[in-house]
C-alpha positions in Angstrom: -9.6 3.7 19.9 -13.3 4.1 19.2 -14.8 2.4 16.2 -15.4 4.2 12.9 -18.7 3.7 11.1 -18.0 1.7 7.9 -21.0 0.4 5.9 -19.8 -3.0 4.8 -23.1 -3.8 3.1 -23.0 -0.7 0.9 -19.3 -1.4 0.1 -20.0 -5.0 -0.9 -22.9 -3.9 -3.1 -20.7 -1.5 -4.9 -18.1 -4.2 -5.4 -20.7 -6.6 -6.7 -22.0 -3.9 -9.1 -18.5 -3.5 -10.5 -18.1 -7.2 -11.2 -16.9 -8.9 -8.0 -18.6 -12.1 -7.1 -20.7 -12.1 -3.9 -18.0 -14.0 -2.0 -15.2 -11.7 -3.2 -17.2 -8.6 -2.3 -18.0 -9.9 1.2 -14.4 -10.9 1.9 -13.1 -7.6 0.6 -15.7 -5.7 2.7 -14.8 -7.5 5.9 -11.1 -6.9 5.3 -11.7 -3.2 4.6 -13.8 -2.9 7.8 -11.0 -4.5 9.8 -8.5 -2.1 8.3 -10.6 0.9 8.9 -11.4 0.0 12.5 -7.9 -1.0 13.5 -5.7 1.5 11.6 -7.5 4.8 11.2 -7.4 7.4 13.9 -10.5 9.1 15.0 -10.9 12.8 15.9 -10.8 11.8 19.6 -7.6 9.9 19.1 -6.0 12.9 17.5 -7.2 15.2 20.3 -5.8 12.9 22.9 -2.5 12.8 21.1 -2.5 16.6 20.8 -3.1 17.0 24.6 -0.3 14.6 25.4 2.1 16.5 23.1 1.1 19.8 24.7 1.8 18.5 28.2 5.2 17.1 27.1 6.1 20.4 25.5 5.1 22.3 28.6 7.2 20.0 30.7 10.2 20.4 28.5 9.8 24.2 28.5 9.6 24.3 32.3 12.7 22.1 32.6 14.6 24.3 30.2 13.6 27.5 32.0 14.7 25.9 35.3 18.1 24.9 33.8 18.6 28.4 32.4 17.7 30.0 35.7 20.1 27.7 37.6 22.9 28.6 35.1 22.2 32.3 35.5 22.5 32.0 39.3 25.7 30.0 39.0 27.4 32.3 36.5 
């Protein structure tokens, strides 16, 4: 997965402005950056998943048509 841009400095500044200590803001910003970079999907991730699902669906459709064609010949 590719990294998502997350401005930890701006986030920490907002936390400090709302009453967090500098240390608390820095730890929170680092934790949030890890979460964003490890857990969120990018547009590219979603596009790759979409292509994978389309290929699987196509394979299932081809297999289903082959089974139906075989059954029609048998019956």
